[in-house]
Steps between C-alpha positions, in 0.01 A plus 500: 500500500635657819754292688369386840641635825747239625504438876745297705334410831715359783317386814565197720124464557438267206121498540483880494750523217306259281173680575643843414673365190179345365308823561764708319524259207121507468523878461761480225828528692787263431621359833798302621448382859753337727506439875871570552769733373695216342645608165317833509760689294488237227118511500505881470749479214292244309144612584571875471224605741315830502498485882620279787248434781701383798400369842702652784545173689579207270582202719816601683587768245434873528337621179602862558867409538478281189334786311805719569719250315246456219477876444878527471480275195161621372469860624204582275288202611200612709482298824170485688510354852218299658506401866308423818760712682309824531732696730616840378865395519455217249306720261761777522785253448330358190449844348854614587637191328338611177160332514226681310238394753420284802167315519391359832358147514224400478422695184247484218628407153341820368726701732804312373395563139476874563862504625619279214332715237639817660860391532559232234718604209299706254376317191687761294826371642675447833468776757685583818335609822660802668385560856130459569349705220736530203573250224727521196429329169814343354355494149360853475716684761174634644493591870162444667365625831253229600322469162556860386777570245754751633741525210668301227856533626784619284766238433734652760222522762399142429853357516580690819177397675550139391853510640369628834217245516729207427735624773241632746650566843854496358730792423522603134812711461518808280750316283276194456197713415699695244649194331179291500263775381715726282802281428726788604730601785340672796670836445322522163152435643496658849238764414289250305498258794378767741222599259401138444481418872291811559258394226470143632424631848218715361356205307501280813387769743146365550616195694654596836648150529724556195807718536826554311755593763818696429809369676737794492807448281399136446186473292133410543280230649138407422300422813160330462 
C-alpha cells in the first residue's frame, strides 16, 4: 500500500482549516492542522510531512518570516503559502523565501490538491524543489524538469547540487566544494570543479530563475 501524502496545515482561520482538513482526509491525505505556529518544529520532526501549507498571516505572526526559519532547519521541506494578501509584493516575497507556490484565498480545495500533488515529496522518497520548475529526488538522484526526467545525476553532481541547494544564496568556496564533494584539497580538483559547475549550469538552463553565480577567486552561489 502506498503511504499517504502527509500535510501540515497552519491557518488561524479554524473554520477554514477544519473544512480543508476534512476534505483532504476524505481524499486520502493524512493531515495535521493547527491554528498557530506553536511547536511547529517539533510537529515537523514528529509528523514528517510531505508538504507544509502555511498561511501568510497567522495571528500576529508573519508566516513568510517564520518559513525562513523553518527552511533553515528543514531545507528540503516544500512550503506552500496560502493568503488573502494578493499583492505582487507578498507573492514575490513568499517565492523568494523558498515557497514552492502561493495560493490566493479564497481557493477551491481542488486547486490546493493540485499544488500539493505537484510539490509534495515524491512517493519514491523525499524530493527537493529547485527554483520553479526543477526537483531533485533524494532517493534516486534523478533531476526532473516539471515532471520530465532530465538526468540521473552522477554522485559528484548530486552531492554538489545538494550542497548548493542546502546553502542557496550563500557562498560555497572552492575549498568547501572540493572537500565536501571529492574529499580532496582544492588544488587537486580545480579542473574537475570547473567542469562540474559547467555541467550543472547546462542541466538547470531551462529555468531562468535558477543560476549558479561565480564569485571570482571566492567560489560559487546558487540563486533561485
